[in-house]
PAKOL-292028 format. One record per residue (C-alpha): residue in one letter; x, y, z. Coordinates in pm, whole numbers, plus 50000, padded with zeros to 5 digits. Layout:
# residues N
aXYZ;...
This chain:
# residues 1041
m113927548193004;r117987558493081;a116237594293027;f113227590893218;d115657584893520;a117637612293444;i115427634193540;p116017653193863;e112307655093954;s110367622694042;c108357611493752;v105337588893716;l103687575093410;t100447557993448;d098007543993160;a094967561493108;d092967548193399;q095817560893635;t097517526193663;i101037528193723;i103457516393438;t107247528493545;v108187554393808;n112037570593784;r114937568594029;a113807599794155;f110457586494283;t111797559894470;a114577583394664;l111547606694742;t108687580094848;g111097546894941;y108907531794697;t110757507694449;e109597505494088;q108327470294141;e106257477794442;v103967505494316;i103677493593941;g100067479693866;q099037499194167;t097747539994168;c099127571994326;r096417563494578;i099157543894788;l100647577194877;q098167593295002;g096927592195397;p094737612195675;r096697646895621;t096247648995241;d094417675595166;p090307661795032;v089727697094863;a093197694694644;l092317660794546;e088877665994412;k090427693994218;m092857670094090;r090397643194008;l088287666393825;a091187679393610;i092017644493501;q088607636493435;a088537667393234;g091527657493089;e093507693493167;v096967699093307;f096857695393701;r099127718393920;g099077719494281;c100497711894598;l099817677594842;c100637661695136;n101847625295091;y103377599095257;r106397579195225;k106617539495270;d108077545495637;g104867566495699;t106677600395720;t105017628295557;f106577650295265;w104987683295068;n105387679694698;s104327706594384;i103087678794167;t101907686593761;i099927658293605;t099877662793218;p097757643592990;l098997627192696;r097307619592348;d097227601692050;a097057613891732;k093317613691710;g093377632092045;q092467600192315;i094057600892597;t096597569592657;h098637581492947;f099487607093235;v102797619693317;s103047629593692;v106247651793792;q106747659894153;r108817681494320;d109767680094663;d108377710594877;t108837695795204;e111747722095333;k109857751895200;h106577741695323;q108247740395649;i109717772495623;w106047788895557;e104647770095837;t107527782296072;l107027820195926;r103157813195999;e103687807396326;q105877832296385;s102997859096186;i100477846296526;h102717841896810;d104277875097021;p108407867697046;l108957879497396;t105837859097605;h105417832697266;l101237838497366;p099177842197024;n098997879096918;r096797896796774;a096227877396453;g096137844096622;l093777859396873;v091277865296599;q091907829296441;h091107814996774;l088127839496868;t086087833096541;l086437796496599;a085427803296995;i082547818896896;a081757790696649;r081977764996867;a079887784497164;q076927786696914;r077207750496771;d077337743697193;h074837767597281;k076967782297545;m078397817997688;l081727827297588;a083467859997808;l086487877797643;g088587900097880;i091397926997796;i093677929398084;d095977958698118;l098367964298377;d098207994398594;d101608014898718;f103427993698435;k104958027698254;p106938034898594;v108957998398575;n110128011298248;d111278043498360;t113008030998666;w115348002098558;g114417998998189;h112217981597884;a114597953497947;a113477948198309;g109847959398166;d110117928597915;i111037902998201;l107977914598414;l105687912398099;a107137875398032;e106627867498359;f102707878298410;a102237858098124;q103207829698273;r101377836998601;l098357844698409;g098437811798178;h099147791998523;q095117804198631;l093637794598323;r091487761698262;a092847738397944;v089587755297741;d090947789297771;f093087809797588;l095457837297620;a097357864597417;r099117896697410;l097897922497184;g101037939897237;g102557966997499;d100857958197879;e097647944997734;f096707909397698;v093537892097617;v091947862997751;v089187842097596;l086877820497849;e084807792597689;g082257769597758;l080257791097992;a076757782998122;s074367815798112;e073067802198488;q076507798698630;l077837832298445;q078097854898719;s079917828398955;q082197813698654;i083447851598541;v083697860698954;n085797829499018;l088177830698700;a088507864698734;r089267861199114;r092397834399008;l093717858498739;h094067889198957;t096577866199202;a099067870898921;v099837906999004;e099757897599385;t103117889899431;p106037914699297;f108307905899044;e112047904199047;v112947922498721;m116647928998849;p118477907499108;r116747918899408;q115007943799269;f111457940399262;a108647956199129;e104807961599157;v101717967998943;g098527961998932;m096097950898625;s092597960598479;m089947941498296;g087277952898050;v084957919197985;a082207916297691;i079777886397667;y079227866597387;p075847863897245;g074737889197459;d076937919197404;g077927908497043;q078377879196784;e081637894096596;p084917894096706;d085387929996665;a082037936696834;l083197922797183;m087137934597108;r085197967797136;l083197962297382;a085427948397617;d088087975497540;a085368001997658;a084677980897946;l088617983398014;y088498018897992;e085798023598227;a087648006998483;k090648023998402;s089348058298449;q087688047598816;k091108031198935;a091448055099215;n087788045999367;r086638018499227;p085327980299383;h086647959899176;w089427954598928;w087657946198666;r084627958198460;c081637936298262;h079887952497989;s077497932697970;s074227933498177;l074347899198186;c077377901298388;e076977922198727;g080597921398829;g082897946998854;f081907976499005;e078187999298960;q077328011598625;p077678053398585;s074628067498690;l074038084198347;y072228053498130;l070568054997798;p067228039297773;s067808003097598;e064638009997369;l066548039397215;d069128043196992;a071008074597046;y071548076596668;g068128070196588;p064648086696464;k063488090396859;a067108105396938;s067138125996616;e063448138396751;l064908151697001;l067888167096954;i065968187696674;q064198202796930;i067048219597110;q068698234596799;d067418268196857;h068508265397223;l071868252197176;q072488283796969;h071448305697253;v073838284897541;g076648276797296;a078738308297356;q078638306197676;f079238267997707;v082468270997537;r083628299597753;e082438280298056;f084268249397962;y087688265297908;a086818282898206;e087418252098365;v090078235598172;h092358268698253;q091798260298634;r094478222998572;r097818231898517;e098648206198210;p095948221097966;s096618253198088;a100198252897984;i099468240697679;l096478267897616;g099248294497746;h101228283097397;l098418298297164;s098438332697026;a095528350797054;e093828344196718;e094478305796743;y093208303497090;a089558317396910;h089928297696659;l090268268896885;q087208281697069;d085258279896727;k086408245196654;q085018233496986;m081408249796908;e081728234796556;h082328199396789;l079368208697023;r077158212596707;q078728179196579;l077958163396886;l074448174896909;s073758174396595;p070708149396476;a072318145496101;t075348129296285;s075918091396209;e077738068096452;s080018061796246;q080878099896153;h080688105496539;q083738077896549;a085638089796243;q085498125596436;a085978113096794;a089378089896660;q090708119096496;l090098147596799;g091528119296997;q094968117896814;v095078157796808;h094678164097152;a097478131997197;l099898151996942;i099398185297142;g100298166697477;l097348157297661;d097168123097845;a094448098697895;s093548111298272;e093488148598135;m091248137797885;i088828122498105;l088888145698359;a087658173298046;m085058146997961;q083608151498272;d083488188798272;y082098187497960;t079178162898072;s078588182798343;l078228212398152;v075668195897896;h073768183498239;r073328219798408;a072548232498016;i070208200697976;q068198210998289;s067478245598204;l065348234897935;p061528239998003;w061028201697965;r058958176498178;s061768159498368;d061178123598187;r061808144097865;r065108156297986;t066138125398127;e065478108197800;l067648138897588;m070308133997853;g070328098597834;v070738104497445;i073648128797493;g074868111197784;e075388078797554;r077268102497287;l079658114797529;k080568077997694;r081318066397289;e083288100597247;m085658092697562;h085958057197427;w086668065297104;e088618095397168;l090868071997408;q090968044397095;g092758077896862;m095308088197157;r096318052797161;q097048054096846;i099488077096841;e101498062497119;q101398029396912;a102538045096630;r105888062696806;q106458028096924;s106008011196642;v108028035596452;l111048027296696;a110967994896599;n110487997896225;l113818020096284;d115737995396451;s114557969396182;m115487991695924;a119267994796069;e119487958896049;d118627955395696;w120787980495590;s123807965795797;r123457936195573;k122787955695253;q124857987595277;e122607997995002;g121668036095014;s121618064495330;l120318052195662;i119778084195756;a117508094295461;m115188061495476;a114978073695889;l113898099095803;q111348091995517;a109918061995776;l110028088796043;l107518107995798;r105438081495670;h104358068096000;l104118092996279;h100708114496268;g101318150096246;l104898151796111;r105358174995839;g109008170495797;a112398164095934;a115978169195821;y119358158795955;g121888184295983;e125638186496020;a128408211896097;d130608221595867;a134258231695928;h133308268096001;g130758257996268;q127628264496084;i124678233296060;s123708226495740;p120958198895628;v122598166695450;a118948148895453;e115298160295464;a111848150395422;g108358165195382;v108128199695331;v111988209895475;e113318214595138;i110748240295040;y110048254495337;l113918262495373;s114108275495035;d111108299095072;l112648313295424;s115898319895214;q113908336694925;s112148357495208;g115238368695319;v115568349995625;a118658343195766;l119418302395786;t123138299995827;f122728281796183;d125598297796339;p125858289896702;q127538321796734;n124488342896607;p122288354296833;q119408364696559;v119418323296551;g119748315596897;q115558303496949;s116188274196644;s115548247396836;t118648234296583;v121258259796766;r120268252297112;a120608215597078;w123878220596907;v125108245297177;t123928227297445;g123368187697386;q120258189297468;i116518181597329;a115598215997236;t111498223797142;v109758251797012;p106328250497132;n104908272896907;y106578292696593;a103198315796691;t104008332696988;v108128332797006;d109108367796944;t112388359996774;l111008340196521;a108128364796406;d109848362496050;v109868326596038;a106478317796171;p104388329595835;i106448310595597;a106748280095880;r102628281295889;k101888282395492;h103898252095482;g101718237895790;i104378238896080;r103608248896404;s106098235996621;a109388217896597;a111888196796823;t115828188896752;v117458157896903;p121408157496943;v123178125196815;f126568120296984;d129168090996934;i130638068297093;q133188092897249;g130428114297343;n131348142097063;p128248158096856;v127808144696514;g124878159896387;v121468172096487;i117858158296378;t115078181796364;l111318177596334;f108688198396248;g105068195196350;g101808202896247;y100438207296567;p101418230696864;c103118218297205;q103538185996992;f106958178097155;e106458193697472;s104668165197661;w106228138497886;a105328107997662;a106348131397359;q109778139997525;l110828103297618;w110168093097291;l112318118797124;r115268103197381;s114178067697263;l115148079596899;q118018098797027;q119328064897114;f118408049896799;f120548077796602;q123388073496878;r123618035596835;h123618040296482;a125638068796443;k128588050096290;s126198035196055;i125318065495927;s128788083095888;a129328050395714;g126438050195506;r126978085495364;a130268080195281;a129318045795097;i126938059294879;g129178090194840;m126058111994987;p127388147294893;s127968177595137;s125948207895140;q127978226294881;e128108195994648;r124098194794712;q123608232294637;r126208228094267;y124128194094178;r120598216994232;r122428245994061;l123118229793782;l119348207093709;h117628242793741;s120178257793515;d119568237593221;r122028212393221;l120178189293236;k120708165092942;m118838130192888;f121378095792715;m119138071292553;q120538041692558;p119088009492311;l117017978192391;v116877952892100;d114807928492003;l116267893292134;y114667878291877;t115437897591548;g118297922791697;r115997949891564;l116147985291766;v112807991191934;k113198011892214;v115518032692381;e115708039392785;a116008077492879;l119308082893113;a119458115293315;r123088130093274;l124318167293426;q126748187193244;d129318202893441;g132078220393195;s133198184993017;d131848163693277;w128558148593237;i127618139593579;t125258103493663;p122458100093870;g123908078994107;t126088107794235;f123278136994218;l120378118094316;p121008117094671;a121028157194686;l117948160994514;g114728163894724;a111128160994582;h110788193394403;d113948188894285;l112828153294145;i109838164893990;h111588193893791;l114188164093654;f111358143793537;r109428171393373;n112158182293191;g113818145593115;l110198135493054;s109848165492811;q113118158792635;a112738122292596;l109368125492385;q110898151792174;w113588129992048;l111148103992005;h109358128991730;r112418139091549;w113278102291522;d110038102191431;t110768123991124;d113828103690991;g111628074290948;l112988055891279;v110048050691486;l110878036591890;d109148035392224;v111188051792531;s111158047392893;v111788070493163;n112178062493551;l109498073093744;p110478080594129;p107238075994324;t107698105594484;v106498124294149;l103798092794069;v101888104494375;s101848141594309;p098248151294220;e099548169093929;c101508143193777;v099338128393498;d098368157793377;w102408168093334;v102518134393157;r098998142192916;h100868179092821;a103998162992709;l102778138292454;e100058164292364;a102888191592293;t104908161392104;g102208143491942;i103598109492035;d100988081592094;p100538073592464;h101428040492428;r104988045192306;l105638055792654;i106978034592919;l107168048593287;e109408027593502;l108648027393871;l111808017194074;e111207981894271;t113767994894540;e111588023794615;d108118015794799;i105348037894805;e103048039495127;n100918061195002;h098438033294843;a095508056194779;a097178081194562;r099418054494403;d096608037694271;k094818068894170;a097448080193970;i098478046793790;q094728039993673;s094878078193561;l098058067493401;a096748035593249;e093698050993135;l096068074692949;g097358051492735;v101048051892931;q102468020992971;l104058009793353;g107177992693359;m108987979093698;d112507985793701;d115447960593920;l113157927793941;g114927897994142;s116397927194363;g113817918194626;y110997901594713;s109057934594720;g108957928194371;l106857894094339;q104517913794563;r104337944294341;l103837926694049;q100547906194159;t099337940694283;l100107967494007;p099347968893626;f102817965293500;h103237962493125;v106777959093104;v109547948293377;k112877947993393;i115317921993531;d117657930093786;q121527932693628;a122547922393959;a121407889893889;v121797890793551;r125597895493650;q125377862993854;a124517841093561;m128627843493479;e129557828493823;t126977807993943;p125177797193586;d123487761293728;r121757786794009;s120977817993775;i119917806593466;p116787788093587;f116097814793873;l116047836593540;g113917817393323;a111797812993599;l111237852393622;v110757855793233;r108297822993217;m106907837993518;t106367875393385;q105207864193038;a102687843193173;m101247872793338;g100887889093015;m104397917093058;r106807921992814;v110377911792984;a113657931992938;m117047922593100;e119477950093142;g123097942193246;l124447925092911;e127927930592888;s129067902392671;e127827886392381;e127267850392608;l124907872792826;i123197883592518;e122527851492407;m121507834292720;a118527860092734;a117507852692407;c117607814892468;l115807820792779;g113247841492571;v113817877492658;d112047901592483;w114687929092506;g117907930992578;q119987961892727;g123397964592856;f127087978692704;a128007946692514;i125037960392246;a125397997792341;k126658017192602;p123998053692689;l124438075092414;a123618115392329;p120728114692133;e122128125891822;a124298093491811;i121168068791819;l120258078491455;a124008067091311;w124198036991581;a120538024291455;v122258025191108;d125388004691183;w123927979091444;n124607944791345;w123187915491493;t125047886491447;l123537860891688;d121117831891638;p118727825791956;d117957790291753;r121557783391733;p123417794092044;r127227790792029;h128107796692392;a127737776292708;l125677802092896;g123177799892557;k123207762292530;q122517755892891;a119957786492883;q118497766392532;i118237734392766;f116027752093027;r113577762892791;q113347729292604;e112557714892928;s109977739593036;l106207735792971;p104937734992656;f103217764092491;d099027764592571;w097687765092231;k094207760992383;h094097788992540;a096227809092316;i093637805892070;e090327815792322;t092657847992359;h092467859092016;k088417851091972;k088277873492298;w090157901592134;n088217899091821;v084807901592009;a086327931292210;f087197944991897;f084287943591674;e082197955392026;r084487989192061;l084177996791673;r080667996491771;g080588023891994;q080927999392274;g083648005092557;k086568023392539;p087218037192218;l090218022691963;n093368034991887;w094368025991501;k098418030391547;v097848007591861;v095817980491676;c098147984091412;r100867970091627;d100677933391601;d102787927891899;v100287945892160;c097817918992208;q098537890192420;l098577864292145;g100877881691969;r103447885292251;w103227850992273;l103937842391947;y106717864891929;r108207845392243;h107287809792138;r108927816291778;q111947806491933;t110637766491905;d113317741191909;v111317718691634;p112327730391276;a109777715291143;l107517738891314;r109147768791248;s107567771290905;l104487775791052;y105017796291310;e106387820491075;q102797815690845;a100687820791166;l103067856391261;k102817864990907;t098877861490942;h098357876591251;a100117906091176;q098437911190864;f094957908091063;h096147934991295;h097337954490998;m093757946790822;a092127958491150;g093977989291261;d093397998790912;l089347998390933;v089558015891280;r092008043791083;r089188053190825;a086608050891112;e088478075791295;q090478100191032;n087558099790771;g084258093790967;d083178068690787;v081808041291024;v078988030390818;n081258013690509;v083238002590796;l081017983390953;a079627967390604;e083137961590523;l083017936890844;q079627923090732;n081017909690425;g083587888590637;a087227902290504;l088407905790855;v086457873290973;d088137854390693;q091607863590794;s090817855091168;n089927822891072;q092287816990858;l094747824991164;i093187802591425;h093567772691160;l097167777491134;l096877780491507;n095537747691532;a097217730091312;l101027741991496;s098457732791812;e098147694891628;a101717694391536;s103387701591863;m101437671292033;k103507648391821;f107207663491918;
């Protein structure tokens, strides 16, 4: 029992009836119960009110079935305090397979659970007001609706938005705005009942949920609650010492169940009511608006109503709309002309239209005509209309139209439609019905457009918050280029942005880009090839209208409203338009002494994208971010050796002039020492020097990376083909940048390279760096699926360097995972912590059916540690440095493997072996079932059902899951089992050879009939049964040890 007491986790041994026989000291330390107090009892003494009954039932069923149970439970100590523990219960059997005992191992996870609970609370609460956020609201609202349904009560949801809040931020700053919001939240909370709920959605938008409302008193209850809520703004707010601000408030209300029975529906309708309240702020009699007719509070409904029995997108509405299509053809063009004549009467929209060229203005009128047809089309569905309107709202926000101007434009639109309908030779009741349909569509159009406009503003504010968070994270890690990361973030999160660049002046005063994102690289390249001067010399009058130069010279934010209407940019405009660039803005960046250090230029896909007051305000906020972090930007460039403009040009010139060469670093099987694959690593030759990726990659743009990948892949596969002819059959891994992965042509590039060399796709591993995230998930998933269908393996590089890698393991179909070398190096310094960490990564990854490689093996000790942990392949300087491909064949001949993972000589290896010995045993039952499933699938696919088989893949015994398990577990520490393992490995390899030979004959000779006949004779079946017999023998033998 001394060994039992030495186990650091809490352990319990029970008999077959789960009566406790003994416990170890760790159990007493964890629970407070001594061994004498629990012997003869069951573990139910640890359970209490907070113990999850669902988890207990799963545990009971697992024990009853004689299976291993793993779970997490809340248990109770002797003193009544709770603790969370991860528990594993394993049945022990005698020689006849009967359960004699159960062993329970418990690990105290209370601290981890508390961390998760804290994170969960933070995820559903707003940090400023400490109110629940949107996620918290959704949770509460779902339960509140269930309570209302159960109690036959009504529920009101109100969305509150502050009036005149923006001037507070503009006058006193965002800190003052935060003070006001926090105080406003407290005031609202004091006016609510105990059963009511208050949340903050973001910005100056709040939500109240009023429960327990009775239908007969609904009107008076909501009116009284609204009156109390309004007191929150009836007293000025002290936002700074002796500085007071006054704001108003608007609210939109939706009622359950009359307006909707789902949270989304109630939120949507309350939002619509809020915008109607905001749109009539100047002349409304009440500050709030109720969407439901059940509640007459607020102000009068608009005069335009849709008859309740008529669906604006239903058959009756379609019938009415069909009858006006001919009329629409006649009046449509006149309608558009009159609409823009009205719009031109207002200053802001007229200024926007004034920046358009004649060609663009004509195109806009055509688009407006198309919009009118879609709005009045009988075929337009509600979902189509919503998507189109939201997108139109986003465009309106991007070109600088604010919400008030959009509402005025919709009023003009509605008046013109009404006038056109009145000219129809119909009965008045029919015209009223038609106007009801169109009026309802217009009402929803306005609501959805406003939503789209809000999304643009939210995205602008969100990206600023993301940039601050990114800068804080960068300051801790000091990894990569902060400026490059910031540009990529802007491009990912901002609608309508085509590209972004950061430029600095060189010693001659000329501004050159040092980082870029989006289409900037190819845009500048096209300009250069077209003969357009791009010196960005402040003394050159030819570029005087460039926003980049004007911002640098004046020290002020400069914009180009529309390239098509700036005479001095006439040469630039066609090339800009080719790349979707219509406008630009440049923000000068100064250091703490006020000296200019650089400029940020943004390229917009819409005219006037940076001209509105809201856009200018956002640009100033962006400027403040870059100025706050100017020192970090410079430090980041210096820390990573970010190349100068001249160096960037040199590296690109080398890349595009056939100076790229792929060096190869061997990876060996860590059990046999056999060379199995190589990793292709790029080098640029500059004279006698070889430039490594860490130096030249920061200089490359998206198109350079594509060139690098395609040429590097071609070289790697050509060398694989040459080695094949020399009798050396290897796999190769090539790094695949996410930028290249999401390119639409990526799969074709890979396919053509494989076809050109005749290499089996399964021998190519494309490694995706963990440190690079892919925002375009749809393009990523499509590309990965296409590569998987091609037969290429996907590898993840640098597992263990960040939490994102664990998330990606769950979502992307990786075949191979490489453990980060930084985590490996830590094993030399902190083996007690690093070996369990690395071992857990290995076991987790292999349990998910993936192979594991470990890089950074720079000593014999590390190689031995990796082998003892069960890592499949090793890579590092202690094995081989990256070699010229011509040297690989000679290296393979000279390579000598001297390590024996079964008998480690070094302390790291021995410690890793102990870790493996204490890990859970191999699941033989699952292994046998896996083989049987593979066998069934093989027979079906050979008969032509499902995806065709590839005989070269079928022949390999290390490709299927059972093969990977056998190779991994052959390092058993029980000498008596090793011969059985070797027999199983040999039988399994023979099975795959036989199966592959059958497939080869069927493929090459068309001998399907005879192949199927041989299957009937059962030779392969006999081999499979022999393998299963060996696996069962191993399973039984393992239980004895």
